[in-house]
Every structure is written in structure tokens, then in C-alpha cells.
Steps between C-alpha positions, in 0.01 A plus 500: 500500500380224267478445129149654484570831681386694200443820709873487626355522860764494761433467864746335752213408729305319233810332353584371852141387569502315160830326577385413855170353350707258283620317816155448650411139466147499653243558236273711709789714641636550159168608372469742779838639422425537130165672593708745714734570206212546259344759754826682516517522126143619481555757766782642272281439192803406306318370192168575353396241240299658227405187337518120547676317200314224355658227275294349206638196318400313197623150425436243215283209631774268384718614807474467859617794730411657835549879559756581767431746798806690386368558157816328330430287201775239492507279185616202709161503672303472180441146365300327224170388634435141498251369237169391644 
């Protein structure tokens, strides 16, 4: 389930818990639900990350741009920097 299921993990119990957590409106209850799901996944040891990807960017000082948390670089988000 999900676009980032790189391990092709399948568990009806985990899928059901994920779907149910999406309906939880309380911040604290949702966090608790997500923590339970993460514990289920850790118990199964579905995915073992061997490294943490790091993004490195370089940009000309004549432009203004902020990196995104999803690592996408969108040309529409780059703009000429205003002259001082």
C-alpha cells in the first residue's frame, strides 16, 4: 500500500491500521495510531535503511530558491533575486 512501498510489503492488518488512522481527527490519537503502525512495521522489520539520502544544491546568487522537503526542484519556484 502506498507509493513508497519499495519493499512490496503486504499485510492486511497493517493496511487496515493505516486506513483507520486516516480517519482519526485528534492529533494525539492519530500520533498514537501512527506509532502503533510503526511498531508493527518494526516488528516485521520490513525495511532496513542502509543509508540516508542527502541532497546538495548549488544556485547562482542572482536567484532566490528554497529547497523542498520532497527533494523536487521546480523551475517555477526559482526567481531572480531582487537587487539590493
